[in-house]
C-alpha positions as CSV (number, residue, x, y, z in Angstrom):
1,M,309.0,218.1,140.2
2,A,306.0,215.8,140.5
3,G,304.7,217.7,143.5
4,I,304.6,220.9,141.4
5,I,302.7,219.3,138.6
6,I,300.2,217.8,141.0
7,C,299.7,221.2,142.6
8,L,299.1,222.8,139.2
9,I,296.6,220.1,138.3
10,C,294.7,220.7,141.6
11,Q,294.6,224.4,141.0
12,T,293.4,224.0,137.5
13,T,290.7,221.6,138.5
14,F,289.5,224.1,141.3
15,L,289.4,227.0,138.8
16,L,287.6,225.0,136.2
17,D,285.0,223.9,138.8
18,R,284.5,227.6,139.8
19,Q,284.1,228.6,136.2
20,L,281.5,225.9,135.5
21,K,279.5,226.8,138.6
22,R,279.6,230.5,137.5
23,L,278.5,229.6,133.9
24,E,275.6,227.5,135.3
25,Q,274.5,230.4,137.5
26,D,274.7,232.8,134.6
27,F,272.7,230.4,132.4
28,L,270.0,230.0,134.9
29,K,269.8,233.8,135.5
30,D,270.2,235.2,132.0
31,G,269.3,232.2,129.8
32,G,271.3,230.7,126.9
33,L,272.7,232.4,123.8
34,R,269.4,232.2,121.8
35,E,267.4,233.7,124.6
36,R,269.8,236.6,125.0
37,M,269.8,237.2,121.3
38,A,266.0,237.2,121.2
39,R,265.9,239.7,124.0
40,A,268.4,242.0,122.2
41,R,266.5,241.7,119.0
42,D,263.2,242.5,120.7
43,G,264.8,245.5,122.5
44,S,266.2,246.9,119.3
45,R,262.8,246.5,117.6
46,K,261.1,248.3,120.4
47,A,263.7,251.1,120.2
48,A,263.2,251.3,116.5
49,S,259.4,251.3,116.7
50,G,259.6,254.5,118.8
51,A,261.3,256.2,115.9
52,M,259.2,254.8,113.1
53,T,255.5,253.9,113.0
54,H,254.9,250.3,112.2
55,T,252.5,249.3,109.4
56,P,251.8,245.6,108.5
57,N,253.4,246.1,105.1
58,A,256.3,248.3,106.2
59,R,259.0,246.1,104.8
60,F,257.2,246.0,101.5
61,N,256.9,249.8,101.4
62,L,260.7,250.0,101.6
63,I,261.2,247.6,98.6
64,A,258.7,249.0,96.1
65,P,257.1,252.5,95.9
66,R,253.4,252.9,96.0
67,N,251.3,252.7,92.8
68,S,251.0,256.1,91.1
69,G,247.3,255.7,90.6
70,R,247.3,255.2,86.8
71,L,245.4,252.2,85.5
72,G,247.6,249.3,84.5
73,S,250.7,250.8,86.2
74,R,252.5,248.8,88.9
75,P,255.3,249.9,91.2
76,Q,258.8,249.2,90.1
77,G,260.6,246.9,92.7
78,V,264.2,246.8,93.5
79,L,264.8,243.7,91.4
80,D,262.7,244.8,88.4
81,A,264.4,245.9,85.2
82,P,264.1,249.6,84.5
83,R,261.2,250.5,82.2
84,G,261.7,251.8,78.7
85,S,264.7,249.6,77.8
């Protein structure tokens, strides 16, 4: 019985060593989690930039519509209360 347990311990140790070596190789080749996330984020931004033109205030344009041109008027943002109430 003790021989079987020793054999299982040796096999487990061998497999864990192989897994650690593989993880080290993958880390050196592909980088860590943050680096992979940054690459994925940059890739999705590049893919989205082909479909939509980028302006410096693009995210603000989505939040509030442009001014209608009247004096004293300002665009109503998402969080503003509706006018006339």
